[in-house]
N, C-alpha and C positions, 0 to 999 in steps of 0.2 A: 503494499498499500505506499508505503513511504518513496519509491522510485516514481509510481505515478504521479504522485502530488511534485516532486519537483518535475518532473516531464512537462507537468502542467503549468508549474511556476516558470519554470524555462520559455515555455512557448508563449507564456502571456508578456513576459519581459522581452523579448524578441520581436514580437507583434508592438509591442510599447514604441521600442528602440528604432523600428521601422518606420514607423508612423510619423515619428518626431523628426526624420532625417529632414534636410535642407530640401524645402522647394524647389523645382525647376525653375533655372535661372531664365531669366527674359534675354534671352539668343535673338538680335536682331541679325536677319539677315539677307540678302541682295535679293533674292526671290526669283532669281533667273534659273528657268528650264533647260535645258541644253544650250546655256549661254545666252539665251535671249530671252527678254523681258516684255510684258505685255503693259504700258502703262497708259492710262487714259488722266484727263482732268474733269471733273465734272463740279461745277458749280463753285469754282475757283479753288478745288481741293485735288491733289494728285493721288490717283490711287493706283497698284500692282496688282495685276491677276497673279495669284499663286493657288495652283491647282485649280477649284472650280472657284471659288471665291476673289472678291478683289479686298484690299487692305491699304490701309492711309498711307502713305510714303511718308517718311520723316528722315531725312539727311541722308535720301539716296536709299533709305536701306526698310524693310518692314517688320514686323516682330508677331507672327502668326499666334506665339504663346501670350501675347500681352493685349491683343485686339480682337475680338470677333470678327470673322468675315462676312463679307456681304455681298450680295446677288448683286448683277446690274443693275435691276429694277428698285433695290433699296438704294443704291447711290445715287440714281438720277434723280431722285426728289430732294427739292431744296432743304427741308428740315431734316433730311436725315445728318446725325452726326455719327462718327465712328465711336464705338463704345468700348469698354475694356471689357478683357475676358474674366468671368467672374470665378473667383479663387475660392478655395475653402480647404478645410483638414484641420488635424493639430487637434489641441485640445484647449478648454475653456475660452478665452476670448480670442485666442487665434484661429478658433474654427468658424468663425464668423465669416461669410460672405463678402467680398468686396466687389462693389459696383462703381466704376468711377467714370 
């Protein structure tokens, strides 16, 4: 019985440590696929297509980890504003989602 309690305790501790690891860092990339970019400007804002979505270009780069991608229809509306990706995880106050 004592060994099974140790296994459970070890599993719980490892799970807690893994869940507390550093969040994925916001990696800014050029967003070029095969060495080419597909850029556009809509409503005086530059966007770059990456995959099937459009992301805001900031200093010549995009960050799919920081911003939610948008469809062509969404970015064509004058009221559209790029939104930050929702982050959650961790314990206590760090587990709250962040919208920006």
